[in-house]
C-alpha positions in Angstrom: 36.9 101.4 -7.5 37.2 98.2 -10.3 39.1 95.6 -9.5 39.2 92.3 -11.3 39.9 89.0 -9.3 41.7 86.1 -10.7 42.5 82.8 -8.6 44.5 80.7 -9.8 44.5 77.3 -7.8 46.9 74.7 -7.7 44.6 72.2 -8.8 44.7 73.9 -12.5 41.3 75.5 -11.9 40.6 79.3 -12.0 38.0 81.6 -11.0 37.7 85.0 -12.4 35.4 87.4 -11.1 35.2 91.2 -12.9 33.1 94.1 -13.1 33.2 94.0 -16.8 31.8 90.3 -17.4 29.8 87.7 -15.5 32.0 85.8 -13.0 33.3 82.5 -14.9 35.9 79.7 -14.3 37.5 76.7 -15.8 40.7 75.3 -16.1 44.5 76.7 -16.9 47.7 75.6 -17.9 51.0 77.6 -17.4 53.7 77.1 -19.8 56.8 79.3 -19.6 55.3 82.7 -20.3 52.3 81.6 -21.4 49.0 80.7 -20.0 46.1 78.9 -21.5 42.7 79.5 -20.3 40.0 76.7 -21.2 36.6 75.3 -20.4 35.1 78.6 -19.7 31.4 78.4 -19.2 29.9 81.1 -22.0 33.2 80.4 -23.7 32.3 77.2 -25.8 35.2 75.4 -26.9 37.4 78.4 -27.2 40.8 78.6 -25.5 42.6 81.8 -24.5 46.1 81.8 -24.6 48.1 85.2 -23.0 51.4 85.8 -22.3 52.0 86.4 -18.5 54.5 88.9 -17.1 55.0 90.0 -13.5 55.6 93.8 -13.6 57.3 96.0 -10.8 54.8 96.6 -7.8 53.7 92.9 -7.8 51.2 93.4 -11.0 50.3 90.6 -13.1 50.2 91.7 -16.8 48.4 89.5 -19.3 49.0 90.6 -23.3 49.5 89.4 -26.7 45.7 87.5 -26.3 44.7 84.9 -28.6 41.4 84.4 -27.4 38.0 84.3 -29.7 35.9 84.4 -26.2 35.3 88.1 -26.1 34.1 88.4 -22.3 37.1 86.6 -20.8 39.5 88.8 -22.9 38.0 91.6 -21.8 37.8 90.8 -17.9 41.9 89.4 -18.2 43.1 92.7 -20.2 40.7 95.4 -18.7 43.2 96.2 -15.3 46.6 94.9 -14.3 46.1 92.3 -11.7 47.8 92.7 -8.6 49.7 89.9 -7.2 48.8 88.7 -3.6 50.4 85.3 -2.0 48.0 84.2 0.1 48.9 84.1 4.0 47.4 80.6 5.2 49.1 80.5 8.7 
């Protein structure tokens, strides 16, 4: 089974683990229905902007990529992401 893991932290940082690219991380900013990823090791100064949508069955879709960083773009768009609310109880 192939599954990407994208962890968005309340500090504004992210971690991305994918079988189609090396693990990466950096910063993100949400603005309405767009998310911007930046400061990603291996991507130079390239920011990546995506339209973010939550679909039925708790899936997150990142579409309309404007991202010159091919590994990040491939990892974020290869499969839908399943939304999971962590349980801190």
